[in-house]
BAFI-3210 file (N, C-alpha, C; in Angstrom, 3 decimals, decimal comma, padded with zeros to 6 digits):
// residues 138
n [1|2|3|4|5|6|7|8|9|10|11|12|13|14|15|16|17|18|19|20|21|22|23|24|25|26|27|28|29|30|31|32|33|34|35|36|37|38|39|40|41|42|43|44|45|46|47|48|49|50|51|52|53|54|55|56|57|58|59|60|61|62|63|64|65|66|67|68|69|70|71|72|73|74|75|76|77|78|79|80|81|82|83|84|85|86|87|88|89|90|91|92|93|94|95|96|97|98|99|100|101|102|103|104|105|106|107|108|109|110|111|112|113|114|115|116|117|118|119|120|121|122|123|124|125|126|127|128|129|130|131|132|133|134|135|136|137|138]
n.u [-023,834|-021,153|-021,102|-021,446|-019,126|-017,173|-017,821|-017,206|-014,417|-013,560|-014,317|-012,665|-010,176|-010,277|-010,298|-007,802|-006,170|-005,812|-003,830|-000,361|002,483|004,354|007,530|008,767|011,284|014,021|015,445|013,544|011,951|012,890|012,743|012,434|009,563|008,497|008,555|009,351|008,302|009,669|008,942|009,891|008,777|009,365|008,333|005,344|002,110|-000,673|-003,836|-002,737|-000,213|003,150|005,362|008,318|008,770|009,326|010,116|010,679|007,907|006,929|006,041|005,438|005,136|004,098|004,525|003,436|002,911|003,454|001,558|-000,810|-003,056|-003,141|-001,835|-000,031|-000,095|002,027|001,954|002,041|-000,101|-000,680|-001,391|-002,773|-004,886|-004,186|-004,712|-002,805|-001,667|-000,070|002,055|004,151|007,113|005,965|004,027|001,079|-000,626|-003,669|-005,772|-008,775|-010,438|-012,129|-014,129|-014,644|-012,924|-010,388|-007,048|-004,078|-001,009|001,648|004,384|007,220|009,488|011,948|011,775|010,588|007,958|004,497|002,152|-001,180|-003,835|-007,180|-009,350|-012,497|-014,045|-016,850|-018,706|-016,644|-013,829|-010,565|-007,780|-004,509|-001,016|001,948|005,401|008,151|010,791|011,306|012,388|013,199|013,036|014,277]
n.v [001,255|001,778|000,738|-001,987|-002,590|-001,921|-003,821|-006,207|-005,883|-005,792|-008,364|-009,913|-009,065|-010,092|-012,839|-013,130|-012,336|-014,516|-015,935|-016,902|-014,749|-013,719|-013,008|-010,207|-010,355|-012,677|-012,094|-010,825|-012,672|-013,391|-011,004|-008,688|-007,220|-003,930|-002,991|-000,983|-000,037|001,889|003,978|005,605|007,587|008,309|008,661|009,524|008,717|009,454|010,053|011,913|011,004|009,607|010,938|012,383|013,172|016,274|016,375|013,598|011,591|010,389|007,513|005,848|002,748|001,313|-001,579|-003,276|-005,742|-008,935|-010,948|-009,710|-008,147|-005,490|-002,218|000,903|003,797|006,372|009,435|012,289|013,792|013,014|010,326|007,095|004,196|001,083|-001,942|-004,838|-007,101|-010,108|-012,261|-014,867|-013,248|-010,724|-007,842|-006,062|-003,046|-001,742|001,001|002,447|005,255|007,914|008,730|006,516|005,865|003,815|003,102|001,648|000,003|-001,717|-003,926|-005,520|-008,421|-007,369|-004,917|-002,989|-000,687|000,221|002,738|003,128|005,234|005,192|007,165|008,735|011,610|013,343|012,479|011,560|009,693|009,835|008,725|007,690|006,863|006,094|005,404|003,670|002,924|000,866|000,421|-001,714|-001,051|-001,712]
n.w [-002,338|-001,640|000,975|000,503|-000,961|000,960|002,918|001,548|001,186|003,861|004,685|003,018|004,007|006,607|006,074|004,839|006,896|008,476|007,275|007,346|007,972|005,216|004,064|002,157|001,083|001,509|003,913|005,425|006,657|009,156|010,450|013,122|014,739|015,533|012,041|009,176|005,892|003,572|000,973|-002,014|-004,583|-007,922|-010,407|-012,170|-013,272|-015,270|-016,971|-018,679|-019,274|-018,669|-016,259|-014,838|-011,410|-009,720|-007,074|-005,074|-004,106|-001,020|000,852|003,904|005,425|008,346|010,113|012,815|013,896|012,887|012,626|012,255|009,957|009,813|009,326|009,374|007,346|006,533|005,158|002,927|003,830|006,373|008,729|008,272|008,663|007,112|005,223|005,232|002,848|002,228|000,335|-000,958|-001,815|-002,253|-001,326|-000,469|000,180|001,273|001,173|002,198|001,598|003,438|001,742|000,249|-001,810|-003,330|-002,576|-003,516|-002,775|-004,073|-003,562|-004,799|-004,678|-005,375|-004,387|-005,930|-006,574|-006,917|-006,535|-006,523|-007,215|-007,071|-007,680|-007,408|-008,172|-007,562|-010,260|-011,763|-012,806|-011,549|-012,173|-011,052|-010,884|-009,102|-009,427|-008,052|-005,677|-002,780|000,636|003,359|006,774|009,945]
ca.u [-022,756|-019,934|-021,195|-021,233|-017,703|-016,447|-018,068|-016,419|-012,997|-013,345|-014,395|-011,431|-009,055|-010,375|-009,862|-006,363|-005,469|-005,505|-002,650|000,881|003,250|005,382|008,420|008,980|012,606|014,395|015,843|012,384|011,316|013,339|012,775|011,619|008,602|007,937|009,422|008,674|008,613|009,743|008,904|010,068|008,237|010,016|007,584|003,908|001,352|-002,084|-004,289|-001,880|001,039|004,159|006,227|009,203|008,346|010,440|010,521|010,089|006,751|007,311|005,079|006,024|004,178|004,583|003,924|003,801|002,634|003,478|000,370|-001,968|-003,099|-003,266|-000,603|-000,258|000,574|002,379|002,151|002,184|-001,235|-000,920|-001,308|-004,056|-004,827|-004,260|-004,737|-001,628|-001,835|001,230|002,195|005,583|007,810|005,200|003,096|000,214|-001,298|-004,926|-006,410|-010,101|-010,578|-013,431|-015,104|-014,837|-011,946|-009,397|-005,654|-003,306|000,432|002,219|005,844|007,678|010,673|013,081|011,422|009,933|006,635|003,534|001,087|-002,294|-004,959|-008,403|-010,164|-013,661|-014,485|-018,173|-018,999|-015,510|-012,654|-009,305|-006,785|-003,096|-000,085|003,325|006,341|009,371|011,493|011,106|013,369|012,689|013,817|013,940]
ca.v [000,596|001,888|-000,174|-003,334|-002,691|-001,933|-005,121|-007,217|-005,677|-006,209|-009,820|-010,410|-008,814|-011,050|-014,140|-013,103|-012,134|-015,819|-016,488|-016,553|-013,664|-014,093|-011,862|-009,740|-010,856|-013,744|-011,580|-010,323|-013,772|-013,362|-009,626|-008,385|-006,140|-003,351|-002,599|-000,089|-000,092|003,286|004,013|006,904|007,499|009,309|008,803|009,695|008,446|009,828|010,044|012,811|010,331|009,334|012,089|012,386|014,172|017,154|015,975|012,279|011,425|009,323|006,866|004,918|001,798|000,795|-002,868|-003,499|-007,128|-009,792|-011,795|-008,864|-007,598|-004,046|-001,429|002,340|004,469|007,749|010,106|013,741|014,450|012,433|008,887|006,401|002,742|000,333|-003,398|-005,467|-008,417|-010,638|-013,539|-015,014|-012,274|-009,508|-007,326|-004,976|-002,279|-001,211|002,066|002,873|006,608|008,245|008,897|005,236|005,628|002,790|003,390|000,434|000,057|-003,061|-003,980|-006,861|-008,916|-006,486|-003,657|-002,068|-000,416|001,074|003,263|003,437|005,968|004,972|008,226|009,230|012,909|013,527|011,364|011,420|008,936|010,577|007,706|008,052|005,877|006,514|004,292|003,943|001,859|000,853|-000,296|-002,117|-000,538|-002,412]
ca.w [-003,057|-000,853|002,103|-000,019|-001,279|002,219|003,545|000,826|001,494|005,248|004,709|002,416|004,917|007,709|005,573|004,606|008,162|009,048|006,622|008,028|007,374|004,246|003,880|000,793|000,705|002,431|005,223|006,146|007,372|010,544|010,925|014,295|014,554|014,324|010,939|008,246|004,471|003,148|-000,485|-002,665|-005,934|-008,772|-011,661|-011,989|-014,486|-015,258|-018,366|-019,461|-019,605|-017,647|-016,009|-013,669|-010,436|-009,361|-005,726|-004,836|-003,232|-000,103|001,736|004,861|005,983|009,622|010,486|014,219|014,278|011,690|012,563|011,971|008,605|009,936|009,293|009,258|006,239|006,836|003,873|002,926|004,473|007,685|008,971|008,153|008,751|005,862|005,374|004,636|002,232|001,856|-000,354|-001,203|-002,659|-002,543|-000,319|-000,930|001,215|000,763|001,935|001,768|002,126|004,028|000,663|-000,419|-002,867|-003,013|-002,884|-003,286|-002,964|-004,228|-003,487|-005,179|-003,981|-005,688|-003,729|-006,858|-006,039|-007,605|-005,674|-007,424|-006,642|-007,843|-007,110|-008,132|-007,667|-008,162|-011,158|-012,679|-012,408|-011,608|-011,857|-011,087|-010,341|-008,836|-009,547|-007,310|-004,966|-001,337|001,451|004,663|007,914|011,198]
c.u [-021,462|-019,929|-020,958|-019,751|-016,877|-016,619|-017,267|-014,934|-012,700|-013,392|-013,125|-010,251|-009,087|-009,925|-008,351|-005,564|-005,088|-004,288|-001,396|001,619|004,283|006,218|008,516|010,302|013,027|014,725|014,662|011,725|011,654|013,290|011,910|010,578|008,776|008,998|008,628|009,148|008,533|009,884|009,063|009,686|008,767|009,324|006,096|003,214|-000,106|-002,580|-003,470|-000,538|001,958|005,085|007,132|008,672|009,546|010,982|009,877|008,956|007,061|006,123|005,842|004,912|004,789|003,799|004,389|003,613|002,554|002,205|-000,885|-001,917|-003,214|-001,904|-001,012|000,499|000,780|002,723|002,220|001,014|-001,584|-000,792|-002,700|-003,838|-004,946|-004,300|-003,552|-002,003|-000,454|001,090|003,685|006,088|007,014|004,357|002,281|-000,437|-002,541|-005,460|-007,785|-010,327|-011,973|-014,516|-015,320|-013,887|-010,907|-008,017|-004,870|-001,833|000,935|003,733|006,265|008,961|011,910|012,864|010,982|008,510|005,806|002,465|-000,009|-003,406|-006,156|-009,459|-011,336|-014,091|-015,800|-018,529|-017,820|-014,349|-011,410|-008,190|-005,368|-002,271|001,277|004,197|007,621|009,958|011,228|012,305|012,731|013,612|013,325|014,287]
c.v [000,642|000,932|-001,608|-003,548|-002,769|-003,267|-006,227|-007,100|-006,122|-007,721|-010,437|-010,212|-009,759|-012,440|-014,191|-012,901|-013,456|-016,481|-016,080|-015,466|-014,252|-012,869|-011,485|-010,253|-011,837|-013,213|-011,068|-011,408|-013,734|-011,969|-009,457|-007,328|-005,179|-003,139|-001,678|-000,366|001,350|003,314|005,447|006,741|008,650|009,513|008,792|009,457|008,818|009,735|010,972|012,182|010,165|010,530|011,810|013,440|015,008|016,815|014,622|012,327|010,238|008,835|005,917|004,057|001,197|-000,463|-003,169|-004,933|-007,983|-010,612|-011,009|-008,386|-006,079|-003,378|000,043|002,861|005,925|008,410|011,610|014,472|013,817|010,927|008,276|004,895|002,150|-001,147|-003,963|-006,842|-008,900|-011,977|-013,692|-013,964|-011,032|-009,112|-006,216|-004,339|-001,655|-000,159|002,319|004,234|006,818|008,396|007,613|004,972|004,615|003,229|002,121|000,698|-001,372|-002,955|-005,399|-007,226|-008,074|-005,087|-002,575|-001,874|000,426|001,451|003,750|004,122|005,826|005,920|008,567|010,506|013,246|012,304|011,018|010,647|009,797|009,590|008,275|006,926|006,533|005,267|004,641|002,695|002,005|000,208|-000,616|-001,584|-001,202|-001,512]
c.w [-002,260|000,325|001,672|-000,313|-000,009|002,927|002,875|001,144|002,923|005,381|004,146|003,353|006,108|007,279|005,392|005,878|008,806|008,403|007,383|007,267|006,417|003,970|002,416|000,250|001,795|003,823|006,044|006,994|008,856|011,147|012,167|013,936|015,717|013,256|010,029|006,827|003,985|001,634|-000,987|-004,132|-006,777|-010,113|-011,356|-013,320|-014,266|-016,699|-019,274|-019,833|-018,402|-017,512|-014,824|-012,710|-010,030|-007,977|-005,453|-003,812|-002,336|000,705|002,650|005,431|007,241|009,977|011,898|014,678|013,022|011,530|012,187|010,532|008,633|009,943|009,256|008,054|006,649|005,516|004,032|003,580|005,817|007,709|008,879|008,272|007,354|006,194|004,600|004,105|001,822|001,153|-000,601|-002,200|-002,993|-001,337|-000,956|000,275|000,587|001,726|001,332|002,415|002,719|002,976|-000,133|-001,571|-002,394|-003,471|-002,562|-003,534|-003,014|-004,220|-003,842|-004,425|-004,249|-005,125|-004,716|-006,352|-006,988|-006,583|-006,602|-006,667|-007,581|-007,291|-008,020|-007,430|-008,355|-008,969|-012,059|-012,052|-012,597|-011,221|-011,884|-010,474|-010,152|-008,888|-008,805|-006,685|-003,475|-000,653|002,774|005,735|009,180|012,368]
res [m|n|k|v|l|l|s|l|v|l|l|l|s|l|l|l|a|s|l|s|f|n|a|l|a|a|e|w|t|e|s|p|t|p|y|s|v|v|c|a|y|t|e|f|s|s|p|d|g|l|k|k|v|s|k|p|f|q|l|t|f|l|v|t|d|k|e|s|s|n|a|l|m|i|g|n|v|g|t|t|k|v|v|l|f|t|a|p|s|r|a|s|f|l|e|i|t|n|t|g|n|l|m|t|t|a|v|d|a|s|m|n|s|v|h|s|r|n|t|i|l|g|d|h|l|v|p|s|q|y|y|g|k|c|e|m|r|i]
***
């Protein structure tokens, strides 16, 4: 099942890689590369409810080529490759972990963001989401 899911995601990423880069905000259209999207998350949601975090959780996405759908995510446990999907006024980053879990980060034109962890440990779903704001750095 994991191989089928991975194959579908890779196929989708190849199809979307052929699309031209669309900026999240108007000024991004002319932005040089590389650039980064730095996100700080101040709220956390799980089956236990919505909570403020005591220390903001930060993720940084490094985009080195506008024509490529590949990017790097720098987080609290290191750096990993992610797939970048863009459309007018939005961007999403997709990570597939070594265990086959999917982690997605969406950013809208106002730079609001949600980071969703769709984790399955053993036979149990352990969902969580972080809410915050991002900024683009050139």
